[in-house]
N, C-alpha and C positions, 0 to 999 in steps of 0.2 A: 857958625852956620852949620858945620858938618856935625855939632853935637845935637842941634835940633832935628836934623834928618835922621841922626841915628836914634834918638829918642822917639820921634814919630814913628819909625819903622818898628822899633821895639814894642811901642803901645800896640800897633796895628797886629803884629804877630801875636801879642799876649790875648788881644781881644778874640782873635780867630781860634787860638788854641782852646779857649774857653767855651766857645759855642758848641751847642748840641747838634753834631752832624750826623745824619742818616744817610746810608747810600745802598746802592744796588748795581750790580753788573750784569743782572739777569732780568731787566725790566722787559716787559712785553709791550710791543707797539705794533698795531696792526692797521691796515688801510684798505678800504673797498671802494671800487669805482664801478661796479657791476651795472649792467643795463638788463632789464627782463628780455628773456629769449636769447641771450647771448651768452657765451662763456663768462664765467666769474672771473672778475679782476679783484683779486684778493692777495694781500702778502702780509707776511709776519716777520718781525725781528724779535728774537729772544734774548738779545745781547745789548738792549739799550742800557747805557749808563746814566744813572741819575743820583743827584745830591741834594739833599734838603737841609738847610739850616733849620733846626726846629726851634730856635730862639726868634727867628724873624719871619719864617715862612718863605724865604727866598729859595728859589731852586733853579737847577739847570740840568740839562740832559743832552745826550749826544748819541747819535746812531750812526754807524757806518751804512751808507745807503746800499751797498753790496750785501748787507746782512738781511735785506728784506727778502724772503724766499716766497715763491709762487709754486702752486701744485704744478703748473705747465712750465718746463724750463725754456722753451722758446719764448714765452711771455717774459719771463725773467730776464732772458738775453736782450730782448727789445727794450724792456724797461730801463735796464742799465746802460744801454747803448744810445737810444734814440731819445728817450723821455727825460730820465734823470740825469743823463750825461755824467755817470760816476768817475770817469777818467778826469773830468774837469771840476765836479762838484762831489767829492768823495764822502762828505758827511753832511748830516742835518742837525741842527741844534735848536734847543729851546732855552730861553733864559727868562725868568719871571718869578712869580711870587703867588702863594696862596693868600687870598685876601682875607684878613681878619683872623689868621691862623693863630691859635693859642694851644701849644701842645699840653698844657696843664689841664685843659678842658676835654682832651680826646678820652674816649672810653671804647669799650668793645663794641658799642652801638655806632653804626656809620653816621656821620654828620655830612651835611651838605656844605660845600665852599665853592668859590669861584676861583680858578687859576688864571691869571692874566700874565702875558708877556710877550716876547717876540720870537716867532719861529723863523729859522732860516733854512731854507731848501732851495736847492738849484740857484744858489748865489742871491737869493731875494729875501730880504727881512719883511715880515708881516706881523702886525699885532694880532694876537689871538687870545680869545677868551673862551673858558672851557668850565662847564659845571663839573664837579668832582665829589666824590665820597671819600672821606677818610676816616680811619678808625685805628685803634691800637690794640694789640693782642700779644701777650707773651714777650712784651718788650720791642716789638716790631711795629712799624706805622704801615698800614696798607692804604693805597690810594688808587683810585680808579675814575676814569673821566674819558670824555669824548669831545670832538668838536669837528666842523666842516671846513674843509680847505678847497678852494677852486684852483684847478690846474692853471687856469690863465693868469691868476693872481701871482704865480710864482713863475711865470714866463715859460710854462711847460707847453709845447705844441703838439697837439694830438693830430696826426696825418688825416686828411678827408676820408681816405679809403677805410679808417677803423673808427672815425668820429661817432658814429651811430653805436658802437660797440663799447664805448668807454664813457661813464658818466662825467659830466661837467664837475659836479660837486663830489668830493672825495671825503668818505667818512673815516676819520682817524680816532682810533681808541687806544687808551694806554692803561697799563695795569701794573703797579708797583708793589713790592714787598721790601721795605726798607729796614735795614738793620743799623743800630748805632755804631759809630766808628770809634 
């Protein structure tokens, strides 16, 4: 039994070591929940970590929620303390796949794909689907996409006194430059 387990673990390690992995520690993720006539609700994280298995199209990313920065520091403070509750939920993660991904077919011309997976924010998992463009240049893979998330779907409560100032639908965009590991 121990030999079978050892052989299984060895095969798993070997298969992972041959996978073409690309990654970035400086992925850019932004979100916007602005409402016309009120102050912009916009934040950006320039330190999103993302890993792509170029053989399978599987990908994962993580952001430390405190890395999202706003123009207005008070808004950032309220976001971290009241909305995102970063002391309790310090990170947001995504685990999914680029559907029909084939690295051998990538060129310098952007191609359209769909990214599907599970986004975890505020302790809640939700399935998301995102249109994305992907291309390769100088040995790097470039990926850009967006999706809409609803605050209520992630159990984020917006106080009544600011409800009219924050959009219910949050526009999320990501932009990655991935290098081979």
